[in-house]
N, C-alpha and C positions, 0 to 999 in steps of 0.2 A: 245171762248175756245172750244177745241176739246172735244168730248164726252168721249174720252179715254185718260188716262195718258199713255205715252210711257213707255217702260221698263226702259229707262234711267231716266225718271222723277220719277216714283214710287220708284226705287232703290235709287236714290239720296235723296228723301224725307225720306226714311227709314234710310239711313246712317246718316242723319242729325237729327234724333230723332223726325221726324214729326209724326203727329197724323193721324190715319186712321179710317174710319167709317165702321164697320162690320155690315151688315144688315142681316146676317144669324141668325138662331134661337140660343138661348143660349146654347143648348146642343152641337151644332156644334162648337160654339165658344170655349167652355170649352175643347174640344178635341184637338184643335189646331187653332192658329190664327197668324196674322202678328204682330210682336212686335210693341208696340205703338198704338195698335188699341183699340177702344171702341165699345162694342156691344150694338147697339140700333136697335133691330130687326124689319124687316118688318112684320114677322110672329112670334108669340110666339111658344114655343115647341108644345103646344096643337093645335094651328091653323095649324102649319106645318104638324102635324100628320093627321089632318082631310083632308087637301088638298092632302096629299100623298095617303091616302086611296081612295079618290074620283078619283084621277088620275088613280090608278090601276083598279078601278071598272067601271069608266064611261068615262075615257079618258081626254086629256089635256084641251079641251074646258070647260068641266064641272068643272075641278079643278081650272082653272083661274077664272071662274065665282064665285065659292065658295070663293076663296081668296079675291076677291074684295068685296063680301058681308060681309066677316068676318072683313075686315079692311075698314070700311066706316064710314061716319058721324064723331062723336066726337073722335072715335078711330083713324081714319085716321088723323084727325087734330092734335091730341096729338102726333102722331108719327112724323109727319112733323115738328111740333114745336120743338121736341127734336133734330131732325137732324139739323134744322135751327139754333138752339142755338149753337150746336157744330161747325157748319160751320162759324158762326159769330165770335166765340171765336178762331177758327183756320182757317183763310181765305185760307190756302193752303191745306185744307182737301182733301183726296182722299178716295173714297168709293169702297167697293167690296162685292160680295156675293160668292157663292161657285165656279161657273164656269163663272161668268161675264155675266150671262144671264138675265132672266126676273126680278129677285128680285132687282138686282142693277140697271137695266134699268128703272123699275117702280119707285124706290126710287129717281133716278136721275131726272126723268120726274116730279115727284111731287115737288121736290125741285126747279126745273126750273120754275114751275108754281108760286112759291113764289119768283121768281126773284133771285134765288141763284143757281149759276153754280158750280157744283162739278164733276170733272172727275172721271171715274171709271176705275178699272184695267181690261184690256182685258184678259179673261181667268180666272179672279177671284182668289180666294184663291188657287185653284188648280195650277194655273200658278206660284204663289209665292212659294208654297211648292216645286215645281220642282226646282225652282231657289235656294232655301235653301239647297236642297239635293246636288246640284252641288257645292255650296259654301263649304259644308263640305269636299268635295274632295280636296279643296285647302290646307287643313291642311298638306298634304304630301309635299307641296312646301315651307312651312314656315321654317325659321331657328330656330327650336325648341331646347330649353334646358329644361330638366325636373328637378325639385327640389325635393329631397327626404330627408328622415331622419326618425329616430325613432319617434313613437307617442309622441307628446308633444314637438317636436323640434321647434315649432313656424313657420312652413312652410307658413301657410296661413297669419300670421301676417306680415312676411317678404315680401311676394308677394304683399299684399295689400298696404304696405307702399311704396314699390318701384313703384307700378302702379301709385301712385299719385306723387312721388317725382323724378323719374328717367326718363327723357325724351328719353333716347337712347334705352329703351327697351319697349316692349309691354308685358302685363301680361293678360292672359286669366284665369279667376278665375272659374275653373270648379265646385268647391264646392259652390261658390256663385250662379252660374247659376242653380245648382241642388237644392239649399236650403237645403243642407245636408253636414255634415262634413266628410262623407266618412268612418265612423266606426260604431260599435255597439252603441256608444254614440252620433252618428252624427245627430239625429233628431233635427230640428229647431222648434221653437214655431209655425212658419207659415208653412203651408203644402207645399209639393213639387209640382212643376208644372206637367202637363201631359208630357209624354215622347215626344210627338210631339213638344210641346212648348219649352221644354228643347233643343231639336235638332234645332229648328228654331232660338232660341236666340244664341245658340252656333255657328250656321252657320254664323249668323250676325257678331259675334265677330271675327270669323276666317277670314271672308271676309274683315273686317276693318283692321285686322292685315296684311292681304295680300296686301291691298292697301297702307298701311303706309310704308311698306318695312323697318322696323327698323332692327338694327343689330341682335337682338335676340328676340324670342318670348318665354316667360317663362310660363310653366304650372306646376302644382303640380303633383307629382307621385301618380297616382290613380289606383285602381282596375278597372276592366271593369264596375262594378256597383258602383254607388254612391247613397246609399239608394235604392230607387225604380227605379232610372234612370239608363239606360244602355248607355255607350259610344258606338257610332257606330264604326264599324271597320275602317272607313275612318279617325277617330280621334285616336282610341285606338292603332292601329298598329303603326302609326308614334310616338306616345307617348312612346311606348315600344321599339323603335329603336333609339331614339335620345340620345345625350350625357346626362349623369346624374351627377348632382352636389349634394353631400350628406352633410347635416348638421350633424356634429359630436358634440352632446351635452350630458353632464353628466346627469345621471338619476335624481338627485335632482333638477336640473334646469328644466328638462322636467316635473317633478311632480308638480312643482310650476306653470308652464304654464297651465297645465291641471286644477289645483285647481282654478286658476283665471278665466279660460274660462268656465269650466263646473259647477262650484259651485258658486263662488263669483259673476261673471257677470250674471250667470243664475238666481240666486235668486234676484238680483237687477232688472233684466228685468221682472221677474214674479211679483215682488211687484208693478211694474208700471202698470201691466195689470189686477191685481186681488187683492182681500183682502188678508191680511197677512196669515190667516190660510190656504187659498186655495193655496197660493204661496208655502208654505212649503209642502203641500200634493202633489202638482204637482212636486216639486223638488224631493221628495221621489220616486215618480213613475219614473221620468226621470233617477234616479240613480240606482234603483233596477230592473226595467223592462229589461234593456239590459243584466243583469246577467242571467236571465232565458233564453234569446235567445242564449247566448253563453255557457250555462251550459254543453252541451254535449262535446264541444271542451275543455272547461276549466276543466271539471271533477267535479263530484258531490260534493266531499269533499271540493275542492277549491271554488266551487260556493257558498257553504254554509258559508265558512269562509269569502268570499268577502261580502256576504249579512250581516253577523254579523258586520263586520268592518264598513260598510256603515251605518247601523242602529245606531251604537254607535256614529259615527261621526255626524249624523243628530241630535241626542238628544243633544249633546254638543254644536253644532253650533246654534241650534234653541234657546237654553237657554241663551247662552252667546256670540254668534257669534265668537266662537273660530274656525276659519277656518282651522287652522293647524290640527285639529282633523281628517280632511279628507285625510291627506297625507298617513296614513297607508294603506287605501284601494286602493288609486291610485298607490302607489309603489308596492303593492301586485299584482295588475292587470298588471302592466308593467312587472314585473319579471316573472309572471306565464302565461301570455297570449300574450300581445302585442309584447314584445321584441323577444320572440322565433319565432313568425310568421314573424316578420320583418326581422330577421337575415336570415331566410330561403329565403325570397324574395331577399335580397341583395346578397346572395350567387349565386342565379340564374342570377342576373343582374350585377355582378361585372365587366364584360368585358366592360360595358358602362360607368363606373365611370371615370370622368375626373378630379374631385377634391373632397376632403373631407375637410370641413372647419367648424370652430365653428360658432355659430349664430352671434357673434359680428362681424364676417367678413363682414356681410352685412350692417353694420352701415356706411361703407364708400362707396361712389359712385365710387371712383377710383378702389376699389376692384371688384365691380360688372363689371366695364368696362374691367378689366383685364381678366375676364372669357369670354369675348366676342371676344377676339383677338386670 
C-alpha cells in the first residue's frame, strides 16, 4: 500500500461516505474538518501549544523532541490503540493532519509498527480545503431551480420529501446543512457548525450534484445568511439568478404549518430531551427571545403585543395542550412582520418567477417533472 492516498482515492472515499482519521488537535478540528472524519489527535490542544512555543523559542529539533516526550509510554500506546480500533472498524480508513507532514507521518508510522497500513492525504487538510473551495465554484454550472414562498409555505417539507422520493431531481438542503431554518425563529436545538464546516459540507453536496447530472437541482430561497452561516458568493449569486418557483399558500394554511413545526413538534422534541418543566421553559425562551431580536423592525408596540399573545398561548397549551391558542401570535407575526418583508423580496425577484403553484402541486411527481422541461 502506498503511503499516500491519491486525490482520486480520497475524493472517491469522501463521496462514498467513507471515514477519515483526523490527527490534528481538537481546536483545529472544530474550526474545520473533512466531512466524515473523526478526531483522534496525536497531540492534545495543550500539548500542541507547548510544542508550538518550543518551536518558536528553541527551533524544530527541540519541538520534535518535546513532542515525543509528551506522547510516550502509556500515552502513546493509548493513542495508537484508539487509531488501531478505528482502522479495524473501517479498513478503508484514510488519515490526515494539517499539511500532510510530521503529525500524519508519525501517526502512520506508529500504526505501521502495529501492522496496520493506513494511507494519508498528501497536503493534508489544507489540500482538501482547497478542493472544497473549487467544488463550491461548480454551483454556477448546476441546473438550479429555487423554491420560494411566504413563511410557513412548507418549502423545507416539500424539498425533503422529494429529495427522498423523486429520482429525477437533486435537492441541496441549505437549512439542513446550516442546522438553522433561516429566520428569527430558525435556531435548532443542536448548534450550528463552524462556517468552514458548513462550506465544506455544502461543497461536497454541490460536487455530488455536479457528478449526478440530474435534470434539475433544487434549493430553497435563502438570504445570504442562515443563522450565523454565510452563503459564499459562489453559491449565493447563482441562487439569486436562477429560475424561481413560488408556492402560493393561504395564510391559515401557513399558520398551521408554523404551529406544527415550531410549537407542537418543538415541545415533543424538548420532552424527549429534558424533564417536562424544563421543556416548557425552553419552549418559552424559543418563542419569546426572537421577538426581542426583531423588536426594532417589528416596532415596540407590536413587539409587546406579540409577547402578550405568546404568553397567553403558552399558559393555555401547557395547562390543556390547546395548541390552537398559538395561532393568534403566529398570524399576528405573519401579517405584521414576515409577509411584508417577503412581499418586498418578491417584488425585487419577480422577473425570475417561472411558476406560482399551491403546495398540493408538489404532491404529484408528474407536476415536478413538468417544471423541469
